[in-house]
GUFIRO-306806 format. One record per residue (C-alpha): residue number from 1; residue in one letter; z, x negated, y negated. Coordinates in steps of 0.2 Angstrom, whole numbers. Layout:
<nupa><resi>NUM</resi><resn>a</resn><z>Z</z><x>X</x><y>Y</y></nupa>
...
//
This chain:
<nupa><resi>1</resi><resn>x</resn><z>729</z><x>644</x><y>183</y></nupa>
<nupa><resi>2</resi><resn>x</resn><z>735</z><x>636</x><y>167</y></nupa>
<nupa><resi>3</resi><resn>x</resn><z>720</z><x>632</x><y>155</y></nupa>
<nupa><resi>4</resi><resn>x</resn><z>723</z><x>616</x><y>146</y></nupa>
<nupa><resi>5</resi><resn>x</resn><z>712</z><x>614</x><y>130</y></nupa>
<nupa><resi>6</resi><resn>x</resn><z>710</z><x>599</x><y>119</y></nupa>
<nupa><resi>7</resi><resn>x</resn><z>722</z><x>599</x><y>104</y></nupa>
<nupa><resi>8</resi><resn>x</resn><z>708</z><x>602</x><y>91</y></nupa>
<nupa><resi>9</resi><resn>x</resn><z>701</z><x>617</x><y>100</y></nupa>
<nupa><resi>10</resi><resn>x</resn><z>718</z><x>624</x><y>101</y></nupa>
<nupa><resi>11</resi><resn>x</resn><z>722</z><x>621</x><y>83</y></nupa>
<nupa><resi>12</resi><resn>x</resn><z>706</z><x>630</x><y>78</y></nupa>
<nupa><resi>13</resi><resn>x</resn><z>711</z><x>645</x><y>89</y></nupa>
<nupa><resi>14</resi><resn>x</resn><z>727</z><x>646</x><y>80</y></nupa>
<nupa><resi>15</resi><resn>x</resn><z>719</z><x>645</x><y>63</y></nupa>
<nupa><resi>16</resi><resn>x</resn><z>706</z><x>658</x><y>68</y></nupa>
<nupa><resi>17</resi><resn>x</resn><z>719</z><x>670</x><y>74</y></nupa>
<nupa><resi>18</resi><resn>x</resn><z>730</z><x>667</x><y>58</y></nupa>
<nupa><resi>19</resi><resn>x</resn><z>714</z><x>669</x><y>47</y></nupa>
<nupa><resi>20</resi><resn>x</resn><z>711</z><x>686</x><y>55</y></nupa>
<nupa><resi>21</resi><resn>x</resn><z>729</z><x>692</x><y>55</y></nupa>
<nupa><resi>22</resi><resn>x</resn><z>732</z><x>687</x><y>36</y></nupa>
<nupa><resi>23</resi><resn>x</resn><z>716</z><x>697</x><y>32</y></nupa>
<nupa><resi>24</resi><resn>x</resn><z>722</z><x>712</x><y>42</y></nupa>
<nupa><resi>25</resi><resn>x</resn><z>741</z><x>712</x><y>38</y></nupa>
<nupa><resi>26</resi><resn>x</resn><z>743</z><x>700</x><y>24</y></nupa>
<nupa><resi>27</resi><resn>x</resn><z>753</z><x>684</x><y>25</y></nupa>
<nupa><resi>28</resi><resn>x</resn><z>770</z><x>692</x><y>23</y></nupa>
<nupa><resi>29</resi><resn>x</resn><z>766</z><x>705</x><y>35</y></nupa>
<nupa><resi>30</resi><resn>x</resn><z>761</z><x>693</x><y>49</y></nupa>
<nupa><resi>31</resi><resn>x</resn><z>774</z><x>685</x><y>60</y></nupa>
<nupa><resi>32</resi><resn>x</resn><z>773</z><x>669</x><y>70</y></nupa>
<nupa><resi>33</resi><resn>x</resn><z>775</z><x>681</x><y>85</y></nupa>
<nupa><resi>34</resi><resn>x</resn><z>759</z><x>690</x><y>80</y></nupa>
<nupa><resi>35</resi><resn>x</resn><z>750</z><x>673</x><y>80</y></nupa>
<nupa><resi>36</resi><resn>x</resn><z>757</z><x>668</x><y>97</y></nupa>
<nupa><resi>37</resi><resn>x</resn><z>752</z><x>685</x><y>105</y></nupa>
<nupa><resi>38</resi><resn>x</resn><z>734</z><x>684</x><y>97</y></nupa>
<nupa><resi>39</resi><resn>x</resn><z>731</z><x>666</x><y>104</y></nupa>
<nupa><resi>40</resi><resn>x</resn><z>741</z><x>669</x><y>120</y></nupa>
<nupa><resi>41</resi><resn>x</resn><z>752</z><x>653</x><y>118</y></nupa>
<nupa><resi>42</resi><resn>x</resn><z>770</z><x>648</x><y>119</y></nupa>
<nupa><resi>43</resi><resn>x</resn><z>780</z><x>645</x><y>103</y></nupa>
<nupa><resi>44</resi><resn>x</resn><z>781</z><x>626</x><y>107</y></nupa>
<nupa><resi>45</resi><resn>x</resn><z>762</z><x>625</x><y>108</y></nupa>
<nupa><resi>46</resi><resn>x</resn><z>761</z><x>633</x><y>90</y></nupa>
<nupa><resi>47</resi><resn>x</resn><z>774</z><x>621</x><y>83</y></nupa>
<nupa><resi>48</resi><resn>x</resn><z>766</z><x>606</x><y>91</y></nupa>
<nupa><resi>49</resi><resn>x</resn><z>751</z><x>609</x><y>79</y></nupa>
<nupa><resi>50</resi><resn>x</resn><z>760</z><x>618</x><y>64</y></nupa>
<nupa><resi>51</resi><resn>x</resn><z>778</z><x>616</x><y>58</y></nupa>
<nupa><resi>52</resi><resn>x</resn><z>778</z><x>634</x><y>51</y></nupa>
<nupa><resi>53</resi><resn>x</resn><z>768</z><x>649</x><y>45</y></nupa>
<nupa><resi>54</resi><resn>x</resn><z>766</z><x>641</x><y>28</y></nupa>
<nupa><resi>55</resi><resn>x</resn><z>759</z><x>625</x><y>36</y></nupa>
<nupa><resi>56</resi><resn>x</resn><z>746</z><x>636</x><y>44</y></nupa>
<nupa><resi>57</resi><resn>x</resn><z>742</z><x>643</x><y>27</y></nupa>
<nupa><resi>58</resi><resn>x</resn><z>740</z><x>626</x><y>20</y></nupa>
<nupa><resi>59</resi><resn>x</resn><z>728</z><x>621</x><y>34</y></nupa>
<nupa><resi>60</resi><resn>x</resn><z>718</z><x>637</x><y>30</y></nupa>
<nupa><resi>61</resi><resn>x</resn><z>717</z><x>632</x><y>12</y></nupa>
<nupa><resi>62</resi><resn>x</resn><z>710</z><x>615</x><y>17</y></nupa>
<nupa><resi>63</resi><resn>x</resn><z>698</z><x>623</x><y>29</y></nupa>
<nupa><resi>64</resi><resn>x</resn><z>692</z><x>635</x><y>16</y></nupa>
<nupa><resi>65</resi><resn>x</resn><z>690</z><x>622</x><y>2</y></nupa>
<nupa><resi>66</resi><resn>x</resn><z>680</z><x>611</x><y>14</y></nupa>
<nupa><resi>67</resi><resn>x</resn><z>668</z><x>625</x><y>19</y></nupa>
<nupa><resi>68</resi><resn>x</resn><z>666</z><x>631</x><y>1</y></nupa>
<nupa><resi>69</resi><resn>x</resn><z>663</z><x>613</x><y>-6</y></nupa>
<nupa><resi>70</resi><resn>x</resn><z>650</z><x>610</x><y>8</y></nupa>
<nupa><resi>71</resi><resn>x</resn><z>641</z><x>626</x><y>3</y></nupa>
<nupa><resi>72</resi><resn>x</resn><z>641</z><x>620</x><y>-15</y></nupa>
<nupa><resi>73</resi><resn>x</resn><z>635</z><x>603</x><y>-11</y></nupa>
<nupa><resi>74</resi><resn>x</resn><z>620</z><x>610</x><y>-1</y></nupa>
<nupa><resi>75</resi><resn>x</resn><z>615</z><x>621</x><y>-16</y></nupa>
<nupa><resi>76</resi><resn>x</resn><z>617</z><x>606</x><y>-27</y></nupa>
<nupa><resi>77</resi><resn>x</resn><z>606</z><x>595</x><y>-17</y></nupa>
<nupa><resi>78</resi><resn>x</resn><z>592</z><x>609</x><y>-16</y></nupa>
<nupa><resi>79</resi><resn>x</resn><z>580</z><x>602</x><y>-29</y></nupa>
<nupa><resi>80</resi><resn>x</resn><z>568</z><x>616</x><y>-27</y></nupa>
<nupa><resi>81</resi><resn>x</resn><z>581</z><x>626</x><y>-38</y></nupa>
<nupa><resi>82</resi><resn>x</resn><z>580</z><x>622</x><y>-57</y></nupa>
<nupa><resi>83</resi><resn>x</resn><z>595</z><x>612</x><y>-64</y></nupa>
<nupa><resi>84</resi><resn>x</resn><z>603</z><x>626</x><y>-74</y></nupa>
<nupa><resi>85</resi><resn>x</resn><z>601</z><x>639</x><y>-60</y></nupa>
<nupa><resi>86</resi><resn>x</resn><z>609</z><x>626</x><y>-48</y></nupa>
<nupa><resi>87</resi><resn>x</resn><z>624</z><x>624</x><y>-59</y></nupa>
<nupa><resi>88</resi><resn>x</resn><z>628</z><x>643</x><y>-59</y></nupa>
<nupa><resi>89</resi><resn>x</resn><z>624</z><x>645</x><y>-40</y></nupa>
<nupa><resi>90</resi><resn>x</resn><z>635</z><x>630</x><y>-36</y></nupa>
<nupa><resi>91</resi><resn>x</resn><z>650</z><x>638</x><y>-46</y></nupa>
<nupa><resi>92</resi><resn>x</resn><z>647</z><x>655</x><y>-38</y></nupa>
<nupa><resi>93</resi><resn>x</resn><z>648</z><x>646</x><y>-21</y></nupa>
<nupa><resi>94</resi><resn>x</resn><z>666</z><x>642</x><y>-25</y></nupa>
<nupa><resi>95</resi><resn>x</resn><z>671</z><x>660</x><y>-25</y></nupa>
<nupa><resi>96</resi><resn>x</resn><z>685</z><x>663</x><y>-12</y></nupa>
<nupa><resi>97</resi><resn>x</resn><z>687</z><x>682</x><y>-15</y></nupa>
<nupa><resi>98</resi><resn>x</resn><z>680</z><x>687</x><y>2</y></nupa>
<nupa><resi>99</resi><resn>x</resn><z>688</z><x>690</x><y>19</y></nupa>
<nupa><resi>100</resi><resn>x</resn><z>705</z><x>681</x><y>20</y></nupa>
<nupa><resi>101</resi><resn>x</resn><z>700</z><x>670</x><y>6</y></nupa>
<nupa><resi>102</resi><resn>x</resn><z>707</z><x>684</x><y>-6</y></nupa>
<nupa><resi>103</resi><resn>x</resn><z>723</z><x>684</x><y>4</y></nupa>
<nupa><resi>104</resi><resn>x</resn><z>724</z><x>665</x><y>2</y></nupa>
<nupa><resi>105</resi><resn>x</resn><z>722</z><x>667</x><y>-17</y></nupa>
<nupa><resi>106</resi><resn>x</resn><z>735</z><x>680</x><y>-18</y></nupa>
<nupa><resi>107</resi><resn>x</resn><z>747</z><x>670</x><y>-7</y></nupa>
<nupa><resi>108</resi><resn>x</resn><z>745</z><x>654</x><y>-17</y></nupa>
<nupa><resi>109</resi><resn>x</resn><z>748</z><x>662</x><y>-33</y></nupa>
<nupa><resi>110</resi><resn>x</resn><z>766</z><x>667</x><y>-28</y></nupa>
<nupa><resi>111</resi><resn>x</resn><z>779</z><x>657</x><y>-37</y></nupa>
<nupa><resi>112</resi><resn>x</resn><z>787</z><x>651</x><y>-21</y></nupa>
<nupa><resi>113</resi><resn>x</resn><z>770</z><x>644</x><y>-16</y></nupa>
<nupa><resi>114</resi><resn>x</resn><z>767</z><x>633</x><y>-31</y></nupa>
<nupa><resi>115</resi><resn>x</resn><z>764</z><x>617</x><y>-20</y></nupa>
<nupa><resi>116</resi><resn>x</resn><z>750</z><x>626</x><y>-11</y></nupa>
<nupa><resi>117</resi><resn>x</resn><z>743</z><x>632</x><y>-28</y></nupa>
<nupa><resi>118</resi><resn>x</resn><z>743</z><x>614</x><y>-34</y></nupa>
<nupa><resi>119</resi><resn>x</resn><z>734</z><x>608</x><y>-18</y></nupa>
<nupa><resi>120</resi><resn>x</resn><z>721</z><x>622</x><y>-19</y></nupa>
<nupa><resi>121</resi><resn>x</resn><z>717</z><x>617</x><y>-38</y></nupa>
<nupa><resi>122</resi><resn>x</resn><z>717</z><x>599</x><y>-34</y></nupa>
<nupa><resi>123</resi><resn>x</resn><z>704</z><x>602</x><y>-20</y></nupa>
<nupa><resi>124</resi><resn>x</resn><z>693</z><x>611</x><y>-32</y></nupa>
<nupa><resi>125</resi><resn>x</resn><z>695</z><x>598</x><y>-46</y></nupa>
<nupa><resi>126</resi><resn>x</resn><z>692</z><x>583</x><y>-35</y></nupa>
<nupa><resi>127</resi><resn>x</resn><z>678</z><x>592</x><y>-25</y></nupa>
<nupa><resi>128</resi><resn>x</resn><z>667</z><x>601</x><y>-37</y></nupa>
<nupa><resi>129</resi><resn>x</resn><z>667</z><x>590</x><y>-52</y></nupa>
<nupa><resi>130</resi><resn>x</resn><z>657</z><x>576</x><y>-44</y></nupa>
<nupa><resi>131</resi><resn>x</resn><z>645</z><x>589</x><y>-36</y></nupa>
<nupa><resi>132</resi><resn>x</resn><z>642</z><x>597</x><y>-53</y></nupa>
<nupa><resi>133</resi><resn>x</resn><z>641</z><x>580</x><y>-62</y></nupa>
<nupa><resi>134</resi><resn>x</resn><z>627</z><x>575</x><y>-50</y></nupa>
<nupa><resi>135</resi><resn>x</resn><z>617</z><x>590</x><y>-56</y></nupa>
<nupa><resi>136</resi><resn>x</resn><z>620</z><x>586</x><y>-74</y></nupa>
<nupa><resi>137</resi><resn>x</resn><z>614</z><x>568</x><y>-71</y></nupa>
<nupa><resi>138</resi><resn>x</resn><z>598</z><x>576</x><y>-65</y></nupa>
<nupa><resi>139</resi><resn>x</resn><z>597</z><x>586</x><y>-80</y></nupa>
<nupa><resi>140</resi><resn>x</resn><z>599</z><x>571</x><y>-91</y></nupa>
<nupa><resi>141</resi><resn>x</resn><z>585</z><x>562</x><y>-82</y></nupa>
<nupa><resi>142</resi><resn>x</resn><z>574</z><x>577</x><y>-84</y></nupa>
<nupa><resi>143</resi><resn>x</resn><z>578</z><x>578</x><y>-103</y></nupa>
<nupa><resi>144</resi><resn>x</resn><z>587</z><x>595</x><y>-101</y></nupa>
<nupa><resi>145</resi><resn>x</resn><z>604</z><x>588</x><y>-105</y></nupa>
<nupa><resi>146</resi><resn>x</resn><z>609</z><x>575</x><y>-117</y></nupa>
<nupa><resi>147</resi><resn>x</resn><z>627</z><x>571</x><y>-113</y></nupa>
<nupa><resi>148</resi><resn>x</resn><z>632</z><x>553</x><y>-110</y></nupa>
<nupa><resi>149</resi><resn>x</resn><z>647</z><x>559</x><y>-100</y></nupa>
<nupa><resi>150</resi><resn>x</resn><z>641</z><x>570</x><y>-86</y></nupa>
<nupa><resi>151</resi><resn>x</resn><z>657</z><x>568</x><y>-75</y></nupa>
<nupa><resi>152</resi><resn>x</resn><z>669</z><x>569</x><y>-89</y></nupa>
<nupa><resi>153</resi><resn>x</resn><z>660</z><x>584</x><y>-96</y></nupa>
<nupa><resi>154</resi><resn>x</resn><z>661</z><x>593</x><y>-80</y></nupa>
<nupa><resi>155</resi><resn>x</resn><z>679</z><x>588</x><y>-77</y></nupa>
<nupa><resi>156</resi><resn>x</resn><z>684</z><x>596</x><y>-94</y></nupa>
<nupa><resi>157</resi><resn>x</resn><z>675</z><x>612</x><y>-89</y></nupa>
<nupa><resi>158</resi><resn>x</resn><z>682</z><x>613</x><y>-72</y></nupa>
<nupa><resi>159</resi><resn>x</resn><z>700</z><x>610</x><y>-78</y></nupa>
<nupa><resi>160</resi><resn>x</resn><z>698</z><x>623</x><y>-91</y></nupa>
<nupa><resi>161</resi><resn>x</resn><z>690</z><x>636</x><y>-80</y></nupa>
<nupa><resi>162</resi><resn>x</resn><z>703</z><x>633</x><y>-66</y></nupa>
<nupa><resi>163</resi><resn>x</resn><z>717</z><x>635</x><y>-78</y></nupa>
<nupa><resi>164</resi><resn>x</resn><z>712</z><x>649</x><y>-90</y></nupa>
<nupa><resi>165</resi><resn>x</resn><z>702</z><x>660</x><y>-78</y></nupa>
<nupa><resi>166</resi><resn>x</resn><z>714</z><x>656</x><y>-63</y></nupa>
<nupa><resi>167</resi><resn>x</resn><z>724</z><x>672</x><y>-67</y></nupa>
<nupa><resi>168</resi><resn>x</resn><z>740</z><x>663</x><y>-65</y></nupa>
<nupa><resi>169</resi><resn>x</resn><z>743</z><x>652</x><y>-80</y></nupa>
<nupa><resi>170</resi><resn>x</resn><z>737</z><x>663</x><y>-93</y></nupa>
<nupa><resi>171</resi><resn>x</resn><z>737</z><x>682</x><y>-93</y></nupa>
<nupa><resi>172</resi><resn>x</resn><z>721</z><x>690</x><y>-101</y></nupa>
<nupa><resi>173</resi><resn>x</resn><z>715</z><x>707</x><y>-105</y></nupa>
<nupa><resi>174</resi><resn>x</resn><z>697</z><x>712</x><y>-100</y></nupa>
<nupa><resi>175</resi><resn>x</resn><z>693</z><x>709</x><y>-119</y></nupa>
<nupa><resi>176</resi><resn>x</resn><z>701</z><x>692</x><y>-120</y></nupa>
<nupa><resi>177</resi><resn>x</resn><z>693</z><x>687</x><y>-104</y></nupa>
<nupa><resi>178</resi><resn>x</resn><z>676</z><x>692</x><y>-110</y></nupa>
<nupa><resi>179</resi><resn>x</resn><z>679</z><x>682</x><y>-126</y></nupa>
<nupa><resi>180</resi><resn>x</resn><z>685</z><x>667</x><y>-117</y></nupa>
<nupa><resi>181</resi><resn>x</resn><z>669</z><x>668</x><y>-106</y></nupa>
<nupa><resi>182</resi><resn>x</resn><z>658</z><x>668</x><y>-121</y></nupa>
<nupa><resi>183</resi><resn>x</resn><z>667</z><x>654</x><y>-129</y></nupa>
<nupa><resi>184</resi><resn>x</resn><z>666</z><x>644</x><y>-112</y></nupa>
<nupa><resi>185</resi><resn>x</resn><z>648</z><x>646</x><y>-111</y></nupa>
<nupa><resi>186</resi><resn>x</resn><z>646</z><x>641</x><y>-130</y></nupa>
<nupa><resi>187</resi><resn>x</resn><z>656</z><x>625</x><y>-128</y></nupa>
<nupa><resi>188</resi><resn>x</resn><z>648</z><x>621</x><y>-111</y></nupa>
<nupa><resi>189</resi><resn>x</resn><z>631</z><x>621</x><y>-120</y></nupa>
<nupa><resi>190</resi><resn>x</resn><z>639</z><x>609</x><y>-134</y></nupa>
<nupa><resi>191</resi><resn>x</resn><z>646</z><x>597</x><y>-121</y></nupa>
<nupa><resi>192</resi><resn>x</resn><z>630</z><x>596</x><y>-111</y></nupa>
<nupa><resi>193</resi><resn>x</resn><z>619</z><x>595</x><y>-126</y></nupa>
<nupa><resi>194</resi><resn>x</resn><z>608</z><x>609</x><y>-123</y></nupa>
<nupa><resi>195</resi><resn>x</resn><z>601</z><x>622</x><y>-135</y></nupa>
<nupa><resi>196</resi><resn>x</resn><z>611</z><x>637</x><y>-139</y></nupa>
<nupa><resi>197</resi><resn>x</resn><z>608</z><x>652</x><y>-128</y></nupa>
<nupa><resi>198</resi><resn>x</resn><z>602</z><x>641</x><y>-113</y></nupa>
<nupa><resi>199</resi><resn>x</resn><z>616</z><x>645</x><y>-102</y></nupa>
<nupa><resi>200</resi><resn>x</resn><z>619</z><x>663</x><y>-108</y></nupa>
<nupa><resi>201</resi><resn>x</resn><z>613</z><x>669</x><y>-90</y></nupa>
<nupa><resi>202</resi><resn>x</resn><z>629</z><x>660</x><y>-83</y></nupa>
<nupa><resi>203</resi><resn>x</resn><z>639</z><x>676</x><y>-88</y></nupa>
<nupa><resi>204</resi><resn>x</resn><z>635</z><x>682</x><y>-71</y></nupa>
<nupa><resi>205</resi><resn>x</resn><z>649</z><x>670</x><y>-65</y></nupa>
<nupa><resi>206</resi><resn>x</resn><z>662</z><x>681</x><y>-74</y></nupa>
<nupa><resi>207</resi><resn>x</resn><z>653</z><x>697</x><y>-70</y></nupa>
<nupa><resi>208</resi><resn>x</resn><z>653</z><x>692</x><y>-51</y></nupa>
<nupa><resi>209</resi><resn>x</resn><z>672</z><x>689</x><y>-52</y></nupa>
<nupa><resi>210</resi><resn>x</resn><z>675</z><x>706</x><y>-60</y></nupa>
<nupa><resi>211</resi><resn>x</resn><z>665</z><x>714</x><y>-46</y></nupa>
<nupa><resi>212</resi><resn>x</resn><z>676</z><x>705</x><y>-33</y></nupa>
<nupa><resi>213</resi><resn>x</resn><z>692</z><x>710</x><y>-41</y></nupa>
<nupa><resi>214</resi><resn>x</resn><z>687</z><x>729</x><y>-42</y></nupa>
//
């Protein structure tokens, strides 16, 4: 007997299967036939939901971005965590270097996938900036920060970090990356109007990235 599932459930099954396969075999090593066999559906059903394998990857980027931003927002709203620690924890929550998240990152950095890369960067910029700005406004209210431009300050920082530390736009040696990280923290303190050394502990963001890449 043929089982008929609602479109959203079937779509998520396809994404789950692709997510697993991309992790195990990589994007290039996974064929549409692999996905069809994993889900147990006909090709027409797959193309009803997605036009191509690239379209599936695009949907996975949206899914990951949404999930990551949701976690970041939950941390940002947890007022039991001090403001400065919340900023760092929120940024750390944006890390996609786990599971097929790493495969997605590798895939979108390929030249032929410039559009997917743009969409991923746009999702981060539009999603995380208001979340972080909200924390900074709390810091201003508590007298911890003095910037009159919480949103604009976060926008500048997110754009810089998403460009320089992205690993695609600018190639950095380990020494150059460390120097950029120190400068980033230094200028973040200036933008937010906090005392020098206040955000030194934020270097764990970059140390965490190094651990994930090793």
